[in-house]
C-alpha positions as CSV (number, residue, x, y, z in Angstrom):
1,M,-37.5,15.5,-9.1
2,T,-38.4,12.5,-7.0
3,N,-36.0,9.8,-6.2
4,Q,-36.7,6.6,-8.1
5,S,-35.4,3.1,-7.5
6,K,-34.8,0.6,-10.3
7,K,-34.1,-3.1,-10.0
8,F,-31.6,-4.8,-12.4
9,T,-30.9,-8.5,-12.6
10,K,-27.5,-7.8,-14.2
11,I,-25.3,-4.8,-15.0
12,E,-22.2,-4.9,-17.1
13,A,-19.8,-1.9,-17.0
14,E,-16.1,-1.3,-17.4
15,Q,-16.3,1.4,-14.7
16,L,-19.0,2.3,-12.2
17,N,-18.8,5.5,-10.1
18,I,-20.9,6.2,-7.0
19,V,-21.4,9.9,-6.6
20,D,-22.9,12.3,-4.1
21,K,-25.8,14.6,-5.0
22,E,-23.4,17.2,-6.5
23,G,-21.8,14.6,-8.7
24,K,-18.5,14.2,-6.8
25,V,-17.2,10.7,-7.0
26,K,-17.2,8.8,-3.6
27,L,-16.4,5.3,-4.8
28,S,-15.2,3.8,-8.1
29,L,-15.4,0.3,-9.4
30,F,-13.1,-0.2,-12.3
31,N,-11.4,-2.7,-14.6
32,E,-7.7,-2.5,-15.7
33,D,-8.5,-0.1,-18.6
34,N,-10.2,2.4,-16.3
35,I,-7.9,2.8,-13.3
36,P,-8.8,6.1,-11.5
37,P,-5.9,8.7,-11.1
38,A,-4.4,9.3,-7.7
39,L,-6.3,12.5,-6.8
40,M,-5.4,14.9,-4.0
41,D,-6.5,18.5,-3.8
42,G,-8.1,18.2,-7.2
43,M,-4.9,17.1,-8.9
44,D,-3.4,13.9,-10.2
45,I,-0.4,13.6,-7.9
46,L,1.1,10.6,-9.6
47,P,0.4,10.9,-13.4
48,G,0.5,7.5,-15.0
49,H,0.6,5.6,-11.7
50,R,-0.8,2.1,-12.0
51,Q,-2.1,2.8,-15.5
52,D,-0.2,-0.1,-17.1
53,D,-0.7,-2.5,-14.2
54,P,-2.9,-5.6,-14.7
55,L,-5.3,-4.7,-11.8
56,S,-8.9,-4.1,-11.2
57,G,-10.6,-3.0,-8.0
58,L,-12.5,-0.5,-5.9
59,M,-11.2,3.0,-5.0
60,F,-12.4,5.2,-2.1
61,F,-12.6,9.0,-2.2
62,N,-13.2,11.3,0.7
63,A,-15.5,14.3,0.9
64,E,-12.8,16.5,-0.7
65,G,-12.4,14.2,-3.7
66,D,-9.0,12.8,-2.5
67,E,-8.3,9.1,-3.0
68,C,-8.2,7.6,0.5
69,G,-7.6,3.9,-0.1
70,G,-9.1,1.0,-1.9
71,L,-9.1,-2.6,-2.9
72,I,-7.0,-3.7,-5.9
73,Y,-6.2,-7.1,-7.2
74,G,-4.8,-8.7,-10.4
75,N,-2.4,-11.2,-11.9
76,E,-0.1,-11.8,-14.8
77,K,0.9,-15.2,-16.4
78,N,4.1,-15.5,-18.5
79,D,4.8,-17.7,-21.5
80,D,7.0,-20.0,-19.5
81,G,4.1,-20.7,-17.1
82,S,5.4,-18.5,-14.2
83,Y,2.9,-16.0,-12.8
84,Q,2.5,-13.1,-10.4
85,S,-0.7,-12.6,-8.4
86,F,-1.5,-9.9,-5.8
87,A,-4.3,-8.2,-3.8
88,S,-4.3,-5.2,-1.5
89,L,-6.8,-3.5,0.7
90,T,-5.7,-0.1,2.1
91,F,-6.9,2.8,4.2
92,D,-5.1,6.1,3.9
93,Q,-4.2,8.8,6.4
94,Y,-5.9,12.1,5.6
95,K,-3.8,13.8,2.8
96,Q,-1.3,11.0,3.0
97,D,-0.6,7.4,2.1
98,Q,-1.9,4.1,3.6
99,V,-1.7,3.5,7.3
100,V,-3.5,0.2,7.3
101,Q,-3.0,-2.5,4.7
102,M,-4.0,-6.1,4.1
103,R,-1.8,-7.6,1.3
104,Y,-1.2,-10.8,-0.6
105,V,1.7,-11.5,-3.1
106,D,2.3,-14.7,-5.0
107,D,5.3,-15.1,-7.3
108,S,4.9,-18.5,-8.9
109,G,4.2,-20.2,-5.6
110,K,6.4,-18.0,-3.4
111,R,3.7,-16.4,-1.3
112,S,3.6,-13.8,1.4
113,Y,0.5,-12.3,3.0
114,G,-0.6,-10.4,6.0
115,F,-1.6,-7.2,7.7
116,G,0.6,-4.1,8.1
117,L,0.4,-0.8,10.1
118,F,2.3,2.3,9.0
119,D,3.3,5.7,10.4
120,R,2.9,8.7,8.1
121,P,4.1,12.3,8.8
122,N,1.7,15.2,9.1
123,Q,2.6,16.4,5.7
124,N,0.4,16.9,2.6
125,L,1.5,14.1,0.2
126,R,0.9,16.2,-2.9
127,K,3.3,18.8,-1.6
128,V,5.9,16.1,-0.7
129,I,5.7,14.7,-4.2
130,E,6.0,18.2,-5.8
131,R,9.1,18.8,-3.7
132,E,10.5,15.4,-4.7
133,N,10.1,16.3,-8.4
134,E,11.9,19.6,-7.7
135,I,14.8,17.7,-6.1
136,K,15.0,15.3,-9.0
137,N,15.1,18.1,-11.5
138,S,17.7,20.1,-9.6
139,N,21.4,20.5,-10.2
140,L,22.3,18.4,-7.1
141,T,24.5,15.4,-7.6
142,D,22.8,12.0,-7.6
143,E,24.1,11.3,-4.1
144,E,22.8,14.7,-2.9
145,K,19.4,14.0,-4.5
146,A,19.1,10.6,-2.9
147,S,20.0,12.1,0.5
148,A,17.4,14.9,0.1
149,I,14.7,12.6,-0.9
150,N,15.4,10.2,2.0
151,Q,15.1,13.2,4.4
152,L,11.9,14.3,2.6
153,Y,10.2,10.9,3.3
154,E,11.4,10.5,6.9
155,G,8.6,9.2,9.1
156,N,7.2,6.9,6.5
157,V,7.8,3.6,8.1
158,E,6.0,0.3,8.7
159,R,5.5,-0.2,12.4
160,A,3.9,-3.6,12.6
161,F,3.3,-6.7,10.4
162,M,1.5,-9.9,11.1
163,G,1.6,-12.6,8.4
164,K,3.3,-15.3,6.5
165,S,6.6,-15.1,4.6
166,P,7.7,-17.0,1.5
167,N,9.9,-19.3,3.6
168,G,6.9,-20.5,5.6
169,D,7.4,-18.5,8.8
170,V,4.3,-17.1,10.4
171,S,5.3,-14.1,12.5
172,V,4.4,-10.8,14.2
173,S,7.0,-8.1,13.9
174,L,7.0,-4.8,15.8
175,M,9.2,-1.9,14.5
176,D,10.5,1.3,16.1
177,N,9.8,4.8,14.7
178,K,12.7,4.4,12.3
179,G,11.3,1.2,10.8
180,N,13.9,-1.1,12.5
181,K,12.5,-4.5,13.6
182,R,12.7,-4.7,17.4
183,I,10.5,-7.6,18.4
184,R,9.7,-10.7,16.4
185,M,7.4,-13.5,17.4
186,V,7.5,-16.4,15.0
187,V,6.5,-20.0,14.4
188,D,9.0,-21.1,11.8
189,E,8.6,-23.5,8.9
190,N,9.5,-26.4,11.3
191,D,6.7,-25.4,13.7
192,V,9.3,-24.1,16.2
193,P,8.0,-21.0,18.2
194,K,10.3,-18.3,19.4
195,I,10.5,-14.6,20.4
196,E,13.4,-12.4,19.5
197,F,14.3,-8.9,20.8
198,L,16.6,-6.9,18.5
199,D,18.7,-3.7,18.7
200,E,18.6,-0.9,16.1
201,E,21.2,-2.8,14.0
202,G,19.1,-5.9,13.8
203,N,21.2,-7.9,16.2
204,V,19.3,-10.3,18.5
205,T,19.9,-9.2,22.1
206,Y,17.6,-11.7,23.8
207,K,15.4,-14.6,22.7
208,L,12.9,-17.1,24.1
209,P,13.6,-19.9,24.5
210,P,17.2,-18.9,25.2
211,E,19.9,-20.9,23.5
């Protein structure tokens, strides 16, 4: 069969999948009623995840069929006039969660947006989630379950963020390998610039300009 090209002026679809020559999905465009599952190793690792969220977007899949990032966006408006709006573009580590993210959140005018970098452990996320479910269904106490799950997700931390906070600060924050903020460069809501160095507990140890 020869390849053929067709030109369309307009196409309307609730979901559009781009596939390879074997039919494996590589990219999916979708509306809120057709959100693709979170696939990894051929399995839906988070059944029901995002299925009730008011979002549309574009999902990426790697050569093995794993979801590996995407663009999502959406909004909700309430009867009292308040609203929530959001958008996110992510790129995932192999067999893991996002390591790069651009994000925007707007809660009735309280807006934050920026660019984040994350560390992820060298663990298969599907296996981590399976182990988490085992812990949740175990006979451990609630406190023991929480401790075990925290240990399971060690190494999942945000390491850097550049963006704007709801209070008007524009900042660059650098975190250590435990996720503790250690350096913060900011121009605050009053246009005052400063740099802060922090210890593991979040206490400022040095700042520019000094007080």
